[in-house]
C-alpha positions as CSV (number, residue, x, y, z in Angstrom):
1,X,19.2,121.2,19.2
2,X,22.0,123.6,18.4
3,X,24.5,124.1,15.7
4,X,27.3,123.9,18.3
5,X,25.9,120.5,19.5
6,X,26.0,119.1,16.0
7,X,29.5,120.5,15.4
8,X,30.6,118.5,18.4
9,X,29.0,115.3,17.0
10,X,30.6,115.8,13.6
11,X,34.0,116.5,15.1
12,X,33.7,113.1,17.0
13,X,32.8,111.3,13.7
14,X,35.6,112.9,11.8
15,X,38.2,111.8,14.5
16,X,36.9,108.3,14.5
17,X,37.0,108.2,10.7
18,X,40.6,109.4,10.7
19,X,41.6,106.5,12.9
20,X,40.1,103.8,10.7
21,X,42.8,103.3,8.0
22,X,46.0,103.8,10.0
23,X,44.8,101.6,12.9
24,X,43.3,99.1,10.5
25,X,46.4,98.8,8.5
26,X,48.5,98.3,11.6
27,X,46.3,95.6,13.0
28,X,46.2,93.8,9.7
29,X,50.0,93.5,9.7
30,X,50.0,92.5,13.4
31,X,47.6,89.6,13.0
32,X,49.2,88.5,9.8
33,X,52.5,88.1,11.8
34,X,54.2,90.8,9.8
35,X,56.8,93.2,11.1
36,X,55.6,96.5,12.5
37,X,57.3,99.5,14.1
38,X,56.7,97.9,17.5
39,X,58.4,94.6,16.6
40,X,61.9,95.6,17.9
41,X,60.4,96.2,21.4
42,X,57.4,93.8,21.5
43,X,58.7,91.0,19.3
44,X,61.1,89.5,21.9
45,X,58.3,89.5,24.5
46,X,55.9,87.9,22.1
47,X,58.4,85.1,21.2
48,X,59.2,84.6,24.9
49,X,55.5,84.3,25.7
50,X,55.0,81.7,22.9
51,X,58.0,79.6,24.0
52,X,56.9,79.7,27.6
53,X,53.4,78.5,26.7
54,X,54.6,76.0,24.1
55,X,52.6,77.7,21.4
56,X,53.4,77.6,17.7
57,X,51.7,80.8,16.3
58,X,51.8,79.4,12.8
59,X,49.8,76.3,13.6
60,X,46.1,76.9,12.9
61,X,43.2,75.6,14.9
62,X,39.9,74.0,13.7
63,X,36.9,75.9,15.0
64,X,36.3,73.3,17.7
65,X,39.9,73.6,18.9
66,X,39.7,77.4,18.8
67,X,36.4,77.4,20.8
68,X,37.8,75.0,23.4
69,X,40.8,77.1,23.9
70,X,38.8,80.3,24.2
71,X,36.3,78.7,26.7
72,X,39.1,77.2,28.9
73,X,40.9,80.6,28.9
74,X,37.8,82.5,30.0
75,X,36.8,79.9,32.5
76,X,40.2,80.1,34.2
77,X,40.1,83.9,34.2
78,X,36.6,83.9,35.8
79,X,37.8,81.5,38.5
80,X,40.9,83.5,39.3
81,X,38.9,86.8,39.5
82,X,36.2,85.1,41.7
83,X,38.9,84.0,44.1
84,X,40.4,87.5,44.3
85,X,37.1,89.0,45.0
86,X,36.1,86.5,47.7
87,X,39.5,86.6,49.4
88,X,40.1,90.3,49.2
89,X,40.2,90.8,53.0
90,X,43.2,88.5,53.3
91,X,45.1,89.9,50.4
92,X,47.6,92.8,50.2
93,X,47.0,96.3,48.6
94,X,43.8,96.7,50.4
95,X,44.4,100.0,52.3
96,X,40.8,100.4,53.3
97,X,40.6,96.9,54.8
98,X,37.6,96.1,52.7
99,X,35.9,92.7,53.2
100,X,35.5,90.0,50.5
101,X,32.5,90.0,48.3
102,X,29.5,87.9,49.0
103,X,29.4,84.7,46.8
104,X,26.6,85.7,44.5
105,X,28.0,89.2,44.0
106,X,31.5,87.8,43.3
107,X,30.0,85.4,40.8
108,X,28.2,88.3,39.1
109,X,31.3,90.4,39.0
110,X,33.6,87.7,37.8
111,X,31.3,86.7,35.0
112,X,30.7,90.4,34.2
113,X,34.4,91.3,33.7
114,X,35.3,88.0,32.0
115,X,32.5,88.5,29.4
116,X,33.5,92.1,28.7
117,X,30.1,93.2,30.2
118,X,31.5,95.1,33.3
119,X,28.1,95.3,34.9
120,X,28.6,96.6,38.5
121,X,26.2,95.9,41.3
122,X,28.5,97.7,43.7
123,X,30.3,101.1,44.2
124,X,33.9,100.5,43.1
125,X,35.5,103.0,45.4
126,X,33.9,101.5,48.5
127,X,33.8,97.8,47.6
128,X,37.2,96.9,46.0
129,X,40.8,97.5,47.1
130,X,43.7,98.3,44.8
131,X,44.7,94.7,44.2
132,X,41.2,93.6,43.1
133,X,41.0,96.6,40.9
134,X,44.3,96.1,39.2
135,X,45.1,92.4,39.2
136,X,41.4,91.5,38.9
137,X,39.3,93.9,37.0
138,X,41.9,95.7,34.9
139,X,43.6,92.4,33.8
140,X,40.2,91.0,32.8
141,X,39.5,94.3,30.9
142,X,42.6,93.5,28.7
143,X,41.9,89.8,28.3
144,X,38.2,90.0,27.5
145,X,38.9,92.8,24.9
146,X,41.8,90.7,23.4
147,X,39.3,87.7,23.2
148,X,36.8,89.9,21.3
149,X,39.4,91.0,18.8
150,X,40.6,87.4,18.4
151,X,37.1,86.1,17.8
152,X,36.3,88.7,15.1
153,X,39.5,87.6,13.2
154,X,38.1,84.0,13.0
155,X,35.1,85.1,10.9
156,X,37.2,87.4,8.9
157,X,39.6,84.6,8.0
158,X,36.6,82.4,7.2
159,X,35.7,84.8,4.4
160,X,39.3,85.6,3.5
161,X,40.6,82.1,3.0
162,X,41.3,81.2,-0.6
163,X,40.9,77.8,-2.2
164,X,39.3,76.0,0.8
165,X,41.5,73.9,2.8
166,X,41.5,72.2,6.3
167,X,39.0,74.8,7.8
168,X,41.5,76.3,10.3
169,X,40.6,79.8,11.4
170,X,43.8,80.9,13.2
171,X,45.4,80.3,16.6
172,X,43.6,81.5,19.6
173,X,46.7,81.9,21.8
174,X,48.6,83.8,19.1
175,X,45.6,86.1,18.4
176,X,45.1,87.0,22.1
177,X,48.9,87.6,22.8
178,X,49.2,89.8,19.7
179,X,46.0,91.7,20.5
180,X,47.3,92.4,24.0
181,X,51.0,93.2,23.3
182,X,50.8,95.1,20.0
183,X,47.4,96.8,20.2
184,X,45.9,97.2,23.7
185,X,48.9,97.7,25.9
186,X,50.8,100.3,23.8
187,X,47.6,102.3,23.2
188,X,46.6,102.1,26.9
189,X,50.1,103.2,28.0
190,X,49.9,106.4,26.0
191,X,46.2,106.9,27.0
192,X,46.8,106.5,30.7
193,X,49.7,109.1,30.6
194,X,47.4,111.5,28.9
195,X,44.7,111.0,31.5
196,X,47.2,111.6,34.3
197,X,48.2,114.8,32.6
198,X,44.5,115.8,32.5
199,X,44.0,115.2,36.3
200,X,42.9,111.6,36.6
201,X,44.5,110.0,39.7
202,X,47.0,107.1,39.5
203,X,47.9,106.3,43.1
204,X,48.1,103.4,45.6
205,X,46.6,105.7,48.3
206,X,43.2,104.8,49.5
207,X,41.8,108.3,50.0
208,X,42.7,111.8,51.0
209,X,41.0,114.3,53.3
210,X,40.0,117.8,52.3
211,X,38.0,120.7,53.7
212,X,35.0,121.9,51.8
213,X,34.1,125.6,51.3
214,X,31.6,125.3,54.1
215,X,34.3,124.0,56.5
216,X,33.2,120.4,56.6
217,X,35.7,117.5,56.3
218,X,35.5,115.4,53.1
219,X,37.1,112.0,52.3
220,X,38.1,111.8,48.6
221,X,38.7,108.3,47.3
222,X,41.8,107.7,45.2
223,X,43.5,104.7,43.6
224,X,45.0,103.5,40.3
225,X,42.2,105.1,38.2
226,X,44.0,106.2,35.0
227,X,45.3,102.7,34.1
228,X,41.9,101.2,34.5
229,X,40.2,104.0,32.7
230,X,42.3,103.6,29.6
231,X,41.5,100.0,29.0
232,X,37.9,100.6,30.1
233,X,37.4,102.8,27.1
234,X,39.7,101.3,24.4
235,X,38.6,97.8,25.3
236,X,34.9,98.8,25.4
237,X,34.7,97.5,28.9
238,X,32.9,100.3,30.7
239,X,33.3,99.3,34.4
240,X,34.2,102.5,36.3
241,X,36.6,102.8,39.2
242,X,34.0,105.1,40.8
243,X,30.3,104.5,41.1
244,X,29.4,107.5,39.0
245,X,31.6,106.2,36.2
246,X,32.5,108.8,33.5
247,X,30.3,111.4,35.1
248,X,32.9,111.4,38.0
249,X,35.5,114.2,37.7
250,X,38.3,111.8,38.6
251,X,37.4,109.6,35.7
252,X,36.4,112.2,33.1
253,X,37.7,115.6,34.3
254,X,37.7,117.9,31.2
255,X,35.9,118.4,27.9
256,X,39.0,117.1,26.2
257,X,39.0,113.8,28.1
258,X,35.3,113.4,27.4
259,X,36.0,113.8,23.6
260,X,38.9,111.4,23.7
261,X,36.9,108.8,25.8
262,X,34.1,108.8,23.2
263,X,36.6,108.5,20.3
264,X,38.5,105.7,22.0
265,X,35.3,103.7,22.5
266,X,34.9,103.5,18.7
267,X,38.5,103.5,17.6
268,X,39.4,99.8,17.5
269,X,35.9,98.6,16.6
270,X,35.7,100.9,13.6
271,X,39.2,100.1,12.5
272,X,38.4,96.4,12.5
273,X,36.1,97.0,9.5
274,X,39.1,98.1,7.6
275,X,41.0,95.0,8.7
276,X,38.1,93.0,7.2
277,X,38.4,94.9,3.9
278,X,42.1,94.4,3.7
279,X,42.0,90.7,4.6
280,X,39.4,89.9,2.0
281,X,41.3,91.9,-0.6
282,X,38.8,94.8,-1.1
283,X,38.8,97.7,1.3
284,X,35.5,98.8,-0.1
285,X,33.8,95.9,1.7
286,X,35.0,97.3,5.0
287,X,33.8,100.8,4.1
288,X,30.4,99.5,3.2
289,X,30.0,97.8,6.6
290,X,31.2,100.9,8.3
291,X,28.7,102.9,6.3
292,X,25.8,100.7,7.5
293,X,27.0,101.2,11.1
294,X,27.2,105.0,10.5
295,X,23.6,105.1,9.2
296,X,22.2,103.4,12.3
297,X,24.5,105.4,14.6
298,X,23.6,108.9,13.3
299,X,19.9,108.0,13.3
300,X,20.2,107.0,16.9
301,X,22.1,110.2,17.9
302,X,19.6,112.4,16.1
303,X,16.6,110.8,18.0
304,X,18.3,111.0,21.4
305,X,19.6,114.5,20.9
306,X,16.2,115.7,19.7
307,X,14.3,114.0,22.5
308,X,16.6,115.3,25.3
309,X,16.8,118.8,23.8
310,X,13.0,119.0,23.4
311,X,12.2,117.8,26.9
312,X,8.6,116.9,27.9
313,X,5.4,118.7,28.6
314,X,5.8,117.6,32.3
315,X,9.0,119.6,32.6
316,X,7.4,122.7,31.0
317,X,4.5,122.3,33.5
318,X,7.0,122.7,36.3
319,X,7.9,126.1,35.0
320,X,11.2,125.1,33.3
321,X,12.2,126.8,30.1
322,X,11.5,124.3,27.3
323,X,14.6,125.6,25.4
324,X,16.8,124.2,28.2
325,X,15.6,120.6,27.4
326,X,15.9,117.8,29.8
327,X,19.0,118.3,32.0
328,X,18.0,115.8,34.7
329,X,20.7,113.3,35.4
330,X,23.3,115.1,33.2
331,X,26.5,116.9,34.1
332,X,26.3,120.7,33.3
333,X,29.9,120.6,32.1
334,X,28.9,118.2,29.3
335,X,25.4,119.4,28.5
336,X,22.7,117.7,26.4
337,X,24.6,117.2,23.2
338,X,27.6,115.4,24.7
339,X,25.4,113.4,27.0
340,X,23.2,112.2,24.2
341,X,26.2,111.4,22.0
342,X,28.0,109.5,24.8
343,X,24.8,107.5,25.6
344,X,24.5,106.3,22.0
345,X,28.2,105.6,21.6
346,X,28.4,103.5,24.7
347,X,25.4,101.4,23.8
348,X,26.3,101.2,20.1
349,X,29.5,99.7,21.4
350,X,29.4,97.2,24.2
351,X,31.1,99.7,26.5
352,X,28.6,100.6,29.1
353,X,30.5,103.7,30.4
354,X,28.2,106.6,31.1
355,X,28.6,110.3,31.6
356,X,24.9,110.8,32.3
357,X,22.2,108.7,34.0
358,X,20.2,106.9,31.3
359,X,17.3,106.4,33.6
360,X,16.8,110.1,33.7
361,X,16.5,110.5,29.9
362,X,13.2,111.0,28.3
363,X,11.3,107.9,27.2
364,X,12.5,108.1,23.6
365,X,15.9,109.2,24.7
366,X,16.1,106.0,26.8
367,X,14.6,103.8,24.1
368,X,17.5,104.3,21.6
369,X,20.3,103.0,23.9
370,X,18.1,100.1,24.7
371,X,17.4,99.4,21.1
372,X,21.1,99.6,20.3
373,X,21.7,96.7,22.6
374,X,18.7,94.8,21.2
375,X,20.2,94.9,17.8
376,X,23.2,93.0,19.1
377,X,25.5,96.1,19.6
378,X,26.8,95.8,16.0
379,X,26.9,99.5,15.4
380,X,30.7,99.4,15.8
381,X,30.1,97.3,18.9
382,X,32.5,95.9,21.4
383,X,36.1,95.4,20.2
384,X,35.7,92.5,17.8
385,X,32.2,91.6,18.9
386,X,30.7,94.4,16.8
387,X,32.4,93.2,13.6
388,X,31.4,89.5,13.9
389,X,27.9,90.5,14.9
390,X,27.6,92.7,11.8
391,X,29.0,90.0,9.6
392,X,26.4,87.6,10.9
393,X,23.7,90.0,9.8
394,X,25.5,90.4,6.4
395,X,25.1,86.6,6.0
396,X,21.3,87.0,6.6
397,X,21.1,90.0,4.3
398,X,22.8,88.1,1.5
399,X,20.6,85.1,2.1
400,X,17.5,87.4,1.7
401,X,19.1,88.9,-1.5
402,X,19.6,85.4,-2.8
403,X,16.0,84.5,-2.2
404,X,14.8,87.5,-4.1
405,X,16.8,86.8,-7.2
406,X,16.6,83.0,-7.0
407,X,20.3,82.1,-6.7
408,X,22.6,80.7,-4.1
409,X,23.8,83.7,-2.0
410,X,27.5,84.5,-1.8
411,X,29.6,87.1,-0.1
412,X,33.2,88.1,-1.0
413,X,33.6,84.9,-3.0
414,X,32.1,82.4,-0.4
415,X,28.9,80.6,-1.0
416,X,26.4,80.9,1.8
417,X,24.5,77.7,2.2
418,X,21.9,76.2,4.6
419,X,24.4,75.2,7.3
420,X,25.9,78.7,7.6
421,X,22.5,80.4,7.6
422,X,21.0,78.1,10.3
423,X,24.0,78.6,12.5
424,X,23.9,82.3,12.0
425,X,20.2,82.5,13.0
426,X,21.0,80.4,16.1
427,X,23.6,82.9,17.1
428,X,21.4,85.9,16.5
429,X,18.3,84.5,18.2
430,X,20.1,83.6,21.4
431,X,20.1,87.2,22.4
432,X,16.4,88.0,22.4
433,X,15.7,84.6,24.0
434,X,17.9,85.6,26.9
435,X,16.8,89.2,27.6
436,X,13.1,88.7,26.8
437,X,13.0,85.4,28.8
438,X,14.8,86.8,31.9
439,X,12.7,90.0,31.8
440,X,9.4,88.0,31.7
441,X,10.7,86.0,34.6
442,X,11.7,89.0,36.7
443,X,8.4,90.9,36.3
444,X,6.2,88.0,37.5
445,X,8.3,86.7,40.4
446,X,8.3,88.5,43.8
447,X,12.1,88.4,43.9
448,X,12.3,90.3,40.6
449,X,9.5,92.8,41.4
450,X,11.2,93.7,44.7
451,X,14.1,95.4,42.9
452,X,11.9,97.7,40.8
453,X,12.0,101.3,42.1
454,X,9.5,103.0,39.7
455,X,6.0,101.8,39.0
456,X,4.5,101.4,35.6
457,X,6.3,101.4,32.3
458,X,9.5,103.0,33.5
459,X,9.9,100.2,36.1
460,X,9.4,97.6,33.3
461,X,12.1,99.5,31.3
462,X,14.5,99.2,34.2
463,X,14.2,95.4,34.1
464,X,14.3,95.1,30.3
465,X,17.3,97.4,30.2
466,X,19.2,95.4,32.8
467,X,18.8,92.1,31.0
468,X,19.4,93.7,27.6
469,X,22.6,95.2,29.0
470,X,23.7,91.9,30.5
471,X,22.9,89.8,27.5
472,X,24.5,92.3,25.1
473,X,27.6,92.5,27.4
474,X,27.2,96.2,27.7
475,X,27.1,96.9,31.4
476,X,25.2,100.2,31.6
477,X,21.9,100.4,33.5
478,X,18.7,102.2,34.3
479,X,19.9,103.0,37.8
480,X,16.5,102.7,39.5
481,X,16.7,98.9,39.6
482,X,18.1,97.4,42.8
483,X,20.2,94.6,41.3
484,X,22.1,93.5,44.4
485,X,19.7,90.7,45.4
486,X,20.8,87.1,44.9
487,X,18.0,86.8,42.3
488,X,19.4,89.5,40.1
489,X,23.0,88.7,40.8
490,X,22.6,85.2,39.5
491,X,20.2,85.8,36.6
492,X,22.1,88.7,35.3
493,X,25.3,86.6,35.5
494,X,23.6,83.9,33.5
495,X,22.4,86.4,30.9
496,X,26.0,87.6,30.5
497,X,27.3,84.1,29.9
498,X,24.5,83.3,27.4
499,X,25.0,86.6,25.5
500,X,28.7,86.0,25.2
501,X,29.4,82.4,24.7
502,X,26.1,80.9,23.3
503,X,26.5,83.5,20.5
504,X,30.3,82.9,20.0
505,X,30.2,79.1,19.6
506,X,27.8,79.0,16.6
507,X,29.7,82.0,15.1
508,X,32.9,80.0,15.3
509,X,31.2,77.1,13.6
510,X,30.2,79.5,10.8
511,X,33.8,80.7,10.6
512,X,35.1,77.1,10.3
513,X,32.6,76.2,7.6
514,X,33.4,79.3,5.5
515,X,37.2,78.7,5.9
516,X,36.8,75.2,4.4
517,X,34.8,76.5,1.4
518,X,36.5,77.2,-1.9
519,X,36.7,80.7,-3.1
520,X,35.1,81.8,-6.3
521,X,35.6,85.3,-7.8
522,X,32.5,87.4,-8.1
523,X,30.7,87.0,-11.4
524,X,28.5,89.3,-13.4
525,X,25.4,87.9,-11.6
526,X,26.8,88.5,-8.1
527,X,25.1,91.0,-5.9
528,X,27.5,94.0,-5.5
529,X,28.4,94.4,-1.8
530,X,30.2,97.7,-1.7
531,X,27.6,100.2,-2.7
532,X,24.5,102.0,-1.4
533,X,22.1,99.2,-2.3
534,X,23.9,96.7,-0.1
535,X,24.2,99.2,2.7
536,X,20.4,99.8,2.5
537,X,19.6,96.1,2.4
538,X,21.9,95.5,5.4
539,X,20.3,98.2,7.5
540,X,16.8,97.0,6.6
541,X,17.6,93.4,7.6
542,X,19.1,94.6,10.9
543,X,16.0,96.6,11.8
544,X,13.6,94.0,10.7
545,X,15.2,90.9,12.3
546,X,16.7,92.7,15.2
547,X,14.2,95.4,15.9
548,X,10.8,93.8,15.3
549,X,11.8,90.9,17.6
550,X,11.7,93.3,20.6
551,X,9.1,95.8,19.5
552,X,6.3,94.4,21.7
553,X,8.5,94.6,24.8
554,X,9.5,98.2,23.9
555,X,5.8,99.1,23.5
556,X,5.2,98.0,27.1
557,X,8.0,100.2,28.4
558,X,9.5,103.3,26.7
559,X,6.7,103.7,24.1
560,X,3.9,103.7,26.6
561,X,6.0,106.1,28.9
562,X,6.5,108.4,25.9
563,X,2.8,108.6,25.2
564,X,2.1,109.4,28.9
565,X,4.9,112.0,29.0
566,X,3.4,113.6,25.8
567,X,0.1,113.7,27.4
568,X,1.6,115.4,30.5
569,X,0.7,112.5,32.9
570,X,2.7,110.2,35.1
571,X,2.1,106.6,36.1
């Protein structure tokens, strides 16, 4: 590890921190329906959209109505995307005359992009035409991100409501429209122009021919890359236009684009903690949640950076300089520090974009990204998903605190009773049930074993990583797994659906229950939730509840592999 490497990491953290209050304040005004500097331009479009859809943005929805609207919206989006992928060969803007996707792969891809997972069992540049990329994948990148932001607001409103009431938690249609028009589209427009200026293509051309230095002919794929890249990062989607994702020079051409991509993955998710603080009337609450995220994040970065910079005895036995660390699977132009940082960022958020191959990391270097997903990707997390995931753990932490002092737990003025705690545990336990259950199935069935490239613990890690990534709606992968078979296409698709919607529905029920509760100001006996003690308790609960659940599985994969690497042996 070098001083320069840590300076790059601290620069990233400072830029994210600088975004929190300005972006958080702006989003708070947007979702409160207040006027912003974009209102003169965006306001007429917003009002037109509401009139055309017959939506009254001031009319709140009960949690069941909100859930039904969200599920219907996402089901329709998945069906439209599935049709685009299957019928691609008969549709325009397909200059390469690419065929339609197979049914199981189209199902997997449609579910993947609708759930904000963006898992790709195909090479984008050779499987999809421009129409499928733009009207299919890019549109769903916007809509799935807007859905995540909308869902986080429901739980925030549950805590922020004063005096009880009818239990309404907002209007899904208003939240999605405002998230798209005021937040995602303007930011992505500026971002895409920046990427074009840095050399990212934005073209309807399929490809161009070039001659290499050796005199050979080379075909270079092109397409509308910049527009998809912008929402890929800001919406924590992660699906790349090219198979190599952000390691490809057309997606991530310079050191500056690499830095901006990393910051943009965290920008909205980090700012939503400030939205929470503002809406509950105490910004310190948002900063405390962000501090807990920061503790987990910097711990993960330190472990991955150390592991990759140290390398393994096996690398040293091959005559490689130990000081060079583990450069396998990494771009020389980014180096170890930026590769380690990017890996932790993309799995702390539910982004899944990669600028290095995670399967080539050391065992401990690959363990941390996997653990980030096992914790529910609440370290900033996906846009919106990270905040509501963290707030669910806050409820558990406050319940534990209440048990220790013998009083009914409360948080920001809302009593946390049995119903909320049970629903919260249901939402949290859905995740390990999915990724551990599907992993167990895959490593005993011939259809699952057939996709494993590497024997031993690394092969087990490939499968565990895949189902963890799918369930956590991340989308990154240990690339050794061949996931194109019908078995993996269908089971990974089911894991994505479980990880997204079976967690969301009980979370919405919690939001509705909290919104109906009366608010009581904190008393002298209330547990303070804006200081270091609360941050420490929250981090401990996350690690105990989230981490210990999956420790036996990690012991069979990366832990055993690390012990073997340390001993200088291979399986």
